[in-house]
N, CA, C and O of each residue as an XYZ file, in Angstrom:
640
protein
N     -25.773    213.792   -122.205
C     -25.995    213.250   -123.538
C     -24.686    213.285   -124.309
O     -23.919    214.245   -124.222
N     -24.447    212.228   -125.058
C     -23.216    212.137   -125.837
C     -23.303    213.021   -127.068
O     -24.381    213.408   -127.519
N     -22.140    213.322   -127.585
C     -22.070    214.074   -128.827
C     -22.610    213.189   -129.953
O     -22.101    212.087   -130.157
N     -23.618    213.641   -130.682
C     -24.281    212.820   -131.696
C     -23.348    212.424   -132.836
O     -23.597    211.426   -133.512
N     -22.300    213.173   -133.057
C     -21.369    212.841   -134.135
C     -20.489    211.652   -133.789
O     -19.893    211.052   -134.683
N     -20.396    211.303   -132.532
C     -19.544    210.194   -132.113
C     -20.317    208.897   -131.902
O     -19.714    207.871   -131.587
N     -21.624    208.920   -132.067
C     -22.430    207.720   -131.866
C     -22.386    206.871   -133.136
O     -22.657    207.359   -134.234
N     -22.044    205.608   -132.972
C     -22.033    204.668   -134.086
C     -23.430    204.070   -134.215
O     -23.790    203.150   -133.480
N     -24.202    204.593   -135.141
C     -25.598    204.182   -135.291
C     -25.705    202.715   -135.687
O     -26.629    202.025   -135.256
N     -24.786    202.239   -136.491
C     -24.834    200.842   -136.932
C     -24.691    199.870   -135.770
O     -25.239    198.769   -135.819
N     -23.971    200.252   -134.735
C     -23.817    199.348   -133.595
C     -25.112    199.230   -132.791
O     -25.293    198.257   -132.059
N     -26.005    200.198   -132.916
C     -27.277    200.157   -132.205
C     -28.311    199.289   -132.919
O     -29.270    198.832   -132.296
N     -28.128    199.061   -134.205
C     -29.067    198.262   -134.992
C     -28.654    196.796   -134.928
O     -27.570    196.433   -135.386
N     -29.510    195.959   -134.364
C     -29.155    194.546   -134.172
C     -29.020    193.795   -135.492
O     -28.339    192.771   -135.537
N     -29.641    194.267   -136.556
C     -29.553    193.547   -137.826
C     -28.182    193.710   -138.483
O     -27.790    192.866   -139.289
N     -27.453    194.766   -138.160
C     -26.137    194.963   -138.764
C     -24.994    194.653   -137.807
O     -23.831    194.651   -138.213
N     -25.307    194.395   -136.554
C     -24.271    194.162   -135.566
C     -23.521    192.867   -135.865
O     -24.133    191.847   -136.180
N     -22.237    192.913   -135.769
C     -21.345    191.766   -135.937
C     -21.440    191.101   -137.308
O     -21.080    189.933   -137.455
N     -21.910    191.815   -138.286
C     -21.938    191.269   -139.641
C     -20.926    192.021   -140.486
O     -21.073    193.216   -140.742
N     -19.931    191.324   -140.899
C     -18.940    191.909   -141.788
C     -19.078    191.223   -143.136
O     -18.993    189.999   -143.240
N     -19.291    192.021   -144.149
C     -19.432    191.466   -145.487
C     -18.060    191.165   -146.064
O     -17.177    192.024   -146.085
N     -17.895    189.959   -146.524
C     -16.674    189.586   -147.228
C     -17.035    189.348   -148.682
O     -18.206    189.185   -149.024
N     -16.027    189.330   -149.529
C     -16.269    189.094   -150.946
C     -16.904    187.722   -151.162
O     -17.776    187.567   -152.017
N     -16.469    186.731   -150.391
C     -17.034    185.385   -150.525
C     -18.503    185.343   -150.112
O     -19.311    184.681   -150.762
N     -18.852    186.050   -149.030
C     -20.252    186.037   -148.596
C     -21.145    186.753   -149.608
O     -22.283    186.343   -149.837
N     -20.633    187.811   -150.205
C     -21.400    188.520   -151.230
C     -21.595    187.625   -152.447
O     -22.693    187.542   -152.995
N     -20.523    186.956   -152.865
C     -20.586    186.060   -154.017
C     -21.554    184.912   -153.765
O     -22.355    184.575   -154.636
N     -21.488    184.311   -152.584
C     -22.402    183.216   -152.248
C     -23.855    183.680   -152.226
O     -24.756    182.945   -152.632
N     -24.072    184.890   -151.754
C     -25.419    185.452   -151.736
C     -25.953    185.618   -153.158
O     -27.111    185.295   -153.425
N     -25.124    186.116   -154.067
C     -25.531    186.272   -155.462
C     -25.808    184.924   -156.114
O     -26.741    184.795   -156.908
N     -25.005    183.925   -155.784
C     -25.199    182.588   -156.349
C     -26.509    181.986   -155.851
O     -27.268    181.411   -156.632
N     -26.776    182.118   -154.547
C     -28.008    181.573   -153.965
C     -29.253    182.212   -154.563
O     -30.266    181.542   -154.763
N     -29.177    183.501   -154.844
C     -30.335    184.205   -155.400
C     -30.451    184.041   -156.911
O     -31.425    184.499   -157.508
N     -29.473    183.395   -157.534
C     -29.522    183.180   -158.975
C     -29.129    184.391   -159.797
O     -29.417    184.450   -160.992
N     -28.475    185.357   -159.169
C     -28.069    186.563   -159.880
C     -26.876    186.271   -160.786
O     -26.796    186.794   -161.898
N     -25.965    185.451   -160.320
C     -24.823    185.065   -161.143
C     -24.764    183.548   -161.240
O     -25.309    182.828   -160.404
N     -24.095    183.092   -162.269
C     -23.992    181.662   -162.544
C     -22.606    181.174   -162.144
O     -21.599    181.802   -162.472
N     -22.559    180.056   -161.437
C     -21.283    179.420   -161.127
C     -20.993    178.416   -162.229
O     -21.772    177.494   -162.469
N     -19.875    178.605   -162.887
C     -19.506    177.713   -163.981
C     -18.862    176.453   -163.434
O     -17.949    176.506   -162.610
N     -19.355    175.318   -163.911
C     -18.694    174.054   -163.579
C     -17.419    173.977   -164.409
O     -17.229    174.754   -165.345
N     -16.553    173.042   -164.064
C     -15.308    172.886   -164.815
C     -15.591    172.546   -166.272
O     -14.894    173.017   -167.170
N     -16.609    171.733   -166.506
C     -16.950    171.340   -167.882
C     -17.465    172.533   -168.688
O     -17.072    172.726   -169.838
N     -18.346    173.334   -168.079
C     -18.873    174.516   -168.770
C     -17.760    175.501   -169.098
O     -17.702    176.050   -170.198
N     -16.887    175.715   -168.138
C     -15.806    176.664   -168.353
C     -14.812    176.132   -169.378
O     -14.274    176.907   -170.169
N     -14.557    174.829   -169.379
C     -13.692    174.237   -170.405
C     -14.288    174.422   -171.793
O     -13.560    174.719   -172.741
N     -15.608    174.250   -171.929
C     -16.262    174.471   -173.217
C     -16.131    175.919   -173.663
O     -15.869    176.194   -174.834
N     -16.314    176.846   -172.723
C     -16.180    178.266   -173.027
C     -14.745    178.600   -173.426
O     -14.519    179.359   -174.368
N     -13.789    178.037   -172.716
C     -12.373    178.254   -173.030
C     -12.051    177.682   -174.405
O     -11.327    178.304   -175.182
N     -12.585    176.497   -174.710
C     -12.345    175.884   -176.012
C     -12.888    176.720   -177.154
O     -12.222    176.901   -178.174
N     -14.101    177.231   -176.982
C     -14.693    178.069   -178.027
C     -13.917    179.369   -178.196
O     -13.670    179.810   -179.318
N     -13.538    179.976   -177.084
C     -12.798    181.234   -177.138
C     -11.419    181.033   -177.748
O     -10.998    181.828   -178.589
N     -10.712    179.991   -177.343
C      -9.373    179.767   -177.903
C      -9.454    179.375   -179.376
O      -8.540    179.685   -180.140
N     -10.533    178.695   -179.793
C     -10.715    178.378   -181.205
C     -10.861    179.627   -182.052
O     -10.287    179.722   -183.137
N     -11.623    180.576   -181.559
C     -11.783    181.838   -182.298
C     -10.498    182.658   -182.286
O     -10.160    183.310   -183.274
N      -9.793    182.622   -181.172
C      -8.534    183.369   -181.096
C      -7.512    182.780   -182.060
O      -6.753    183.521   -182.684
N      -7.483    181.450   -182.187
C      -6.523    180.824   -183.105
C      -6.815    181.189   -184.558
O      -5.921    181.134   -185.403
N      -8.066    181.562   -184.854
C      -8.425    182.016   -186.201
C      -8.278    183.530   -186.337
O      -8.697    184.107   -187.340
N      -7.689    184.171   -185.337
C      -7.515    185.628   -185.280
C      -8.848    186.372   -185.372
O      -8.922    187.457   -185.948
N      -9.881    185.791   -184.810
C     -11.204    186.405   -184.793
C     -11.433    187.024   -183.415
O     -12.274    186.564   -182.642
N     -10.675    188.069   -183.127
C     -10.685    188.656   -181.789
C     -11.954    189.453   -181.505
O     -12.464    189.422   -180.385
N     -12.467    190.164   -182.506
C     -13.627    191.021   -182.249
C     -14.872    190.202   -181.926
O     -15.597    190.532   -180.987
N     -15.136    189.132   -182.692
C     -16.322    188.329   -182.367
C     -16.103    187.535   -181.085
O     -17.057    187.243   -180.364
N     -14.848    187.186   -180.796
C     -14.555    186.507   -179.530
C     -14.947    187.393   -178.365
O     -15.564    186.946   -177.398
N     -14.580    188.644   -178.479
C     -14.860    189.588   -177.404
C     -16.355    189.871   -177.300
O     -16.917    189.871   -176.205
N     -16.997    190.112   -178.440
C     -18.405    190.506   -178.425
C     -19.351    189.334   -178.183
O     -20.370    189.495   -177.512
N     -19.030    188.161   -178.719
C     -19.957    187.030   -178.632
C     -19.754    186.167   -177.396
O     -20.705    185.548   -176.916
N     -18.553    186.115   -176.879
C     -18.294    185.207   -175.756
C     -18.008    185.966   -174.465
O     -18.674    185.746   -173.453
N     -17.029    186.849   -174.497
C     -16.546    187.478   -173.264
C     -17.628    188.317   -172.588
O     -17.844    188.180   -171.384
N     -18.307    189.179   -173.335
C     -19.304    190.042   -172.696
C     -20.648    189.343   -172.500
O     -21.473    189.812   -171.716
N     -20.877    188.243   -173.189
C     -22.146    187.511   -173.029
C     -22.100    186.505   -171.879
O     -23.126    186.210   -171.267
N     -20.913    185.983   -171.590
C     -20.770    184.961   -170.548
C     -19.724    185.383   -169.520
O     -18.618    184.842   -169.515
N     -20.051    186.332   -168.655
C     -19.068    186.752   -167.651
C     -18.834    185.651   -166.620
O     -19.778    185.032   -166.129
N     -17.586    185.422   -166.305
C     -17.234    184.373   -165.346
C     -16.989    185.040   -163.995
O     -15.862    185.404   -163.657
N     -18.074    185.191   -163.230
C     -17.958    185.743   -161.885
C     -17.526    184.669   -160.898
O     -16.739    184.927   -159.986
N     -18.043    183.472   -161.087
C     -17.746    182.389   -160.149
C     -17.464    181.112   -160.928
O     -18.105    180.817   -161.937
N     -16.490    180.368   -160.430
C     -16.123    179.106   -161.063
C     -15.727    178.118   -159.982
O     -15.231    178.496   -158.921
N     -15.957    176.835   -160.275
C     -15.554    175.801   -159.328
C     -14.044    175.597   -159.346
O     -13.471    175.119   -158.368
N     -13.403    175.955   -160.443
C     -11.966    175.750   -160.592
C     -11.276    177.094   -160.841
O     -11.385    177.638   -161.939
N     -10.572    177.639   -159.848
C      -9.929    178.945   -160.026
C      -8.852    178.953   -161.112
O      -8.610    179.989   -161.731
N      -8.205    177.810   -161.349
C      -7.184    177.756   -162.400
C      -7.807    177.916   -163.778
O      -7.228    178.562   -164.651
N      -8.981    177.333   -163.978
C      -9.679    177.500   -165.254
C     -10.154    178.940   -165.429
O     -10.135    179.478   -166.536
N     -10.574    179.552   -164.339
C     -10.995    180.948   -164.404
C      -9.814    181.832   -164.803
O      -9.978    182.778   -165.574
N      -8.637    181.528   -164.286
C      -7.438    182.275   -164.651
C      -7.079    182.045   -166.119
O      -6.645    182.969   -166.807
N      -7.258    180.824   -166.593
C      -6.993    180.520   -168.001
C      -7.958    181.291   -168.901
O      -7.562    181.805   -169.947
N      -9.219    181.368   -168.493
C     -10.209    182.145   -169.238
C      -9.816    183.621   -169.249
O      -9.924    184.287   -170.278
N      -9.368    184.123   -168.119
C      -8.936    185.514   -168.027
C      -7.732    185.769   -168.927
O      -7.604    186.852   -169.499
N      -6.860    184.791   -169.056
C      -5.706    184.921   -169.946
C      -6.164    185.037   -171.403
O      -5.585    185.802   -172.173
N      -7.191    184.289   -171.779
C      -7.726    184.389   -173.136
C      -8.402    185.739   -173.367
O      -8.299    186.307   -174.454
N      -9.085    186.250   -172.358
C      -9.677    187.587   -172.459
C      -8.570    188.617   -172.646
O      -8.706    189.539   -173.451
N      -7.485    188.465   -171.909
C      -6.332    189.345   -172.052
C      -5.792    189.284   -173.482
O      -5.478    190.320   -174.069
N      -5.680    188.078   -174.047
C      -5.200    187.938   -175.423
C      -6.108    188.666   -176.402
O      -5.629    189.311   -177.334
N      -7.414    188.567   -176.195
C      -8.364    189.279   -177.062
C      -8.142    190.785   -176.987
O      -8.049    191.459   -178.013
N      -8.059    191.303   -175.778
C      -7.920    192.747   -175.599
C      -6.596    193.260   -176.148
O      -6.542    194.336   -176.744
N      -5.537    192.499   -175.951
C      -4.212    192.928   -176.392
C      -4.103    192.891   -177.916
O      -3.476    193.767   -178.512
N      -4.703    191.892   -178.543
C      -4.539    191.720   -179.982
C      -5.546    192.484   -180.826
O      -5.375    192.588   -182.041
N      -6.580    193.013   -180.216
C      -7.540    193.813   -180.976
C      -6.966    195.199   -181.215
O      -6.636    195.915   -180.270
N      -6.849    195.568   -182.464
C      -6.261    196.869   -182.791
C      -7.316    197.940   -183.052
O      -7.080    199.119   -182.789
N      -8.472    197.541   -183.562
C      -9.514    198.509   -183.900
C     -10.506    198.637   -182.744
O     -11.627    198.132   -182.804
N     -10.070    199.312   -181.713
C     -10.872    199.447   -180.497
C     -12.132    200.273   -180.758
O     -13.192    199.983   -180.205
N     -12.015    201.298   -181.599
C     -13.149    202.191   -181.821
C     -14.348    201.471   -182.434
O     -15.488    201.756   -182.065
N     -14.112    200.550   -183.357
C     -15.241    199.827   -183.960
C     -15.913    198.913   -182.937
O     -17.129    198.725   -182.976
N     -15.131    198.352   -182.032
C     -15.706    197.516   -180.972
C     -16.515    198.383   -180.013
O     -17.599    197.989   -179.584
N     -15.998    199.553   -179.677
C     -16.688    200.439   -178.737
C     -18.057    200.862   -179.270
O     -18.988    201.069   -178.492
N     -18.182    200.991   -180.594
C     -19.471    201.365   -181.184
C     -20.510    200.266   -181.007
O     -21.709    200.545   -180.990
N     -20.064    199.027   -180.876
C     -20.978    197.892   -180.789
C     -21.344    197.523   -179.349
O     -22.252    196.721   -179.129
N     -20.652    198.094   -178.379
C     -20.880    197.734   -176.978
C     -22.027    198.535   -176.374
O     -22.158    199.734   -176.617
N     -22.845    197.863   -175.593
C     -23.838    198.571   -174.790
C     -23.144    199.063   -173.516
O     -21.981    198.741   -173.273
N     -23.851    199.829   -172.723
C     -23.261    200.330   -171.479
C     -22.942    199.181   -170.529
O     -21.896    199.192   -169.880
N     -23.827    198.188   -170.439
C     -23.576    197.040   -169.565
C     -22.368    196.240   -170.038
O     -21.567    195.771   -169.230
N     -22.244    196.088   -171.364
C     -21.088    195.377   -171.913
C     -19.793    196.123   -171.601
O     -18.780    195.510   -171.261
N     -19.835    197.446   -171.718
C     -18.649    198.251   -171.420
C     -18.295    198.168   -169.936
O     -17.117    198.123   -169.581
N     -19.303    198.148   -169.076
C     -19.045    198.005   -167.640
C     -18.382    196.667   -167.339
O     -17.457    196.594   -166.529
N     -18.854    195.615   -167.989
C     -18.261    194.294   -167.802
C     -16.831    194.258   -168.338
O     -15.941    193.675   -167.718
N     -16.622    194.880   -169.484
C     -15.278    194.929   -170.060
C     -14.325    195.692   -169.150
O     -13.152    195.336   -169.031
N     -14.827    196.735   -168.513
C     -14.017    197.492   -167.561
C     -13.630    196.624   -166.367
O     -12.513    196.730   -165.860
N     -14.548    195.763   -165.916
C     -14.223    194.834   -164.827
C     -13.089    193.904   -165.235
O     -12.168    193.656   -164.457
N     -13.163    193.391   -166.463
C     -12.091    192.526   -166.952
C     -10.766    193.286   -167.019
O      -9.721    192.754   -166.643
N     -10.811    194.526   -167.496
C      -9.578    195.320   -167.604
C      -8.938    195.522   -166.235
O      -7.731    195.335   -166.078
N      -9.733    195.899   -165.256
C      -9.182    196.118   -163.918
C      -8.681    194.818   -163.291
O      -7.669    194.818   -162.590
N      -9.378    193.721   -163.538
C      -8.916    192.431   -163.013
C      -7.584    192.051   -163.650
O      -6.675    191.582   -162.965
N      -7.468    192.255   -164.962
C      -6.221    191.943   -165.663
C      -5.086    192.808   -165.132
O      -3.974    192.322   -164.928
N      -5.363    194.089   -164.908
C      -4.312    194.980   -164.409
C      -3.910    194.643   -162.981
O      -2.803    194.980   -162.560
N      -4.783    193.988   -162.231
C      -4.465    193.679   -160.836
C      -3.594    192.433   -160.681
O      -3.019    192.211   -159.616
N      -3.494    191.630   -161.719
C      -2.715    190.396   -161.637
C      -1.328    190.597   -162.228
O      -1.170    191.153   -163.315
N      -0.338    190.135   -161.495
C       1.051    190.379   -161.859
C       1.438    189.769   -163.210
O       2.201    190.377   -163.960
N       0.925    188.579   -163.529
C       1.340    187.914   -164.760
C       0.836    188.615   -166.021
O       1.321    188.327   -167.115
N      -0.121    189.524   -165.891
C      -0.648    190.233   -167.059
C      -0.118    191.660   -167.176
O      -0.517    192.379   -168.092
N       0.748    192.081   -166.299
C       1.154    193.477   -166.270
C       2.101    193.879   -167.394
O       2.372    195.067   -167.568
N       2.607    192.925   -168.152
C       3.499    193.264   -169.264
C       2.760    194.038   -170.353
O       3.361    194.860   -171.044
N       1.474    193.786   -170.508
C       0.676    194.466   -171.528
C      -0.244    195.518   -170.921
O      -1.305    195.818   -171.469
N       0.162    196.063   -169.809
C      -0.679    197.024   -169.102
C      -1.036    198.249   -169.909
O      -2.148    198.763   -169.784
N      -0.115    198.736   -170.743
C      -0.397    199.943   -171.525
C      -1.521    199.705   -172.527
O      -2.281    200.625   -172.831
N      -1.637    198.487   -173.041
C      -2.719    198.179   -173.978
C      -4.065    198.078   -173.259
O      -5.097    198.474   -173.801
N      -4.046    197.556   -172.058
C      -5.282    197.454   -171.277
C      -5.735    198.845   -170.824
O      -6.930    199.140   -170.806
N      -4.779    199.690   -170.461
C      -5.109    201.072   -170.087
C      -5.763    201.798   -171.260
O      -6.645    202.635   -171.065
N      -5.330    201.477   -172.472
C      -5.935    202.071   -173.658
C      -7.424    201.717   -173.741
O      -8.244    202.563   -174.097
N      -7.768    200.474   -173.413
C      -9.170    200.065   -173.384
C      -9.934    200.845   -172.316
O     -11.038    201.331   -172.563
N      -9.344    200.957   -171.138
C      -9.993    201.698   -170.047
C     -10.233    203.143   -170.473
O     -11.298    203.705   -170.217
N      -9.239    203.736   -171.122
C      -9.348    205.112   -171.590
C     -10.494    205.264   -172.587
O     -11.275    206.211   -172.498
N     -10.593    204.343   -173.525
C     -11.661    204.409   -174.538
C     -13.042    204.236   -173.901
O     -14.003    204.888   -174.312
N     -13.139    203.370   -172.912
C     -14.422    203.173   -172.227
C     -14.822    204.441   -171.483
O     -15.987    204.838   -171.514
N     -13.867    205.076   -170.818
C     -14.165    206.304   -170.070
C     -14.529    207.437   -171.024
O     -15.414    208.240   -170.729
N     -13.847    207.503   -172.170
C     -14.166    208.549   -173.144
C     -15.605    208.399   -173.635
O     -16.334    209.385   -173.739
N     -16.011    207.171   -173.935
C     -17.355    206.969   -174.489
C     -18.444    206.999   -173.421
O     -19.499    207.593   -173.638
N     -18.208    206.374   -172.279
C     -19.265    206.211   -171.279
C     -19.097    207.107   -170.058
O     -19.945    207.093   -169.166
N     -18.034    207.876   -170.000
C     -17.839    208.821   -168.916
C     -17.333    208.183   -167.629
O     -17.060    206.984   -167.572
N     -17.215    209.013   -166.605
C     -16.716    208.563   -165.311
C     -17.686    207.608   -164.620
O     -17.306    206.894   -163.693
N     -18.928    207.597   -165.070
C     -19.924    206.711   -164.477
C     -19.541    205.251   -164.594
O     -19.883    204.448   -163.725
N     -18.831    204.895   -165.665
C     -18.394    203.505   -165.836
C     -17.458    203.096   -164.703
O     -17.550    201.982   -164.187
N     -16.567    203.989   -164.323
C     -15.636    203.691   -163.233
C     -16.391    203.632   -161.904
O     -16.115    202.770   -161.070
N     -17.332    204.538   -161.710
C     -18.126    204.518   -160.475
C     -18.954    203.244   -160.368
O     -19.080    202.672   -159.286
N     -19.519    202.801   -161.484
C     -20.280    201.548   -161.457
C     -19.361    200.373   -161.153
O     -19.762    199.436   -160.463
N     -18.135    200.413   -161.659
C     -17.175    199.345   -161.356
C     -16.852    199.328   -159.860
O     -16.819    198.266   -159.238
N     -16.618    200.492   -159.298
C     -16.227    200.581   -157.888
C     -17.357    200.131   -156.968
O     -17.106    199.472   -155.959
N     -18.592    200.477   -157.304
C     -19.706    200.189   -156.406
C     -20.372    198.842   -156.657
O     -21.139    198.377   -155.814
N     -20.103    198.213   -157.779
C     -20.733    196.923   -158.085
C     -20.101    195.828   -157.240
O     -18.878    195.731   -157.149
N     -20.933    195.014   -156.629
C     -20.423    193.940   -155.771
C     -20.119    192.669   -156.550
O     -19.494    191.750   -156.021
N     -20.558    192.613   -157.803
C     -20.246    191.452   -158.645
C     -18.884    191.698   -159.280
O     -18.748    192.553   -160.156
N     -17.896    190.962   -158.846
C     -16.548    191.156   -159.363
C     -16.103    189.936   -160.143
O     -16.554    188.815   -159.906
N     -15.217    190.183   -161.066
C     -14.673    189.104   -161.901
C     -13.651    188.336   -161.089
O     -13.059    187.379   -161.587
């Protein structure tokens, strides 16, 4: 008999054999089940227009609370538009100075989504110039919602 610690149980189960989950397959599965919405180019352009209109009026807090956390862009037909939307989210986060008042208005789900945006922004090279401001947001989220927010970010398969 083989040593039980060396047996790969997953290889014995035919339902998991030769199935490797990729980010694209997970995303497609969520789209098929209706869990997340795929934004068409027109929908995303409308969202970008509304967000940039509020940003031009220096209305960063309502931009963040009314648009960014209400309409998460998990999937888009046009990756360039998704990047443009992410740039506007970055502008909101960087230009908002009163983080504490925003944190009081966020639910736990909203804070989890905001944390996803923060980590996505920090992962892209073109946004790293304002990294210290984004880290400040991450810090405030962890202070209010604890380490669970980071754990939910790590384990959630819905990514920005």
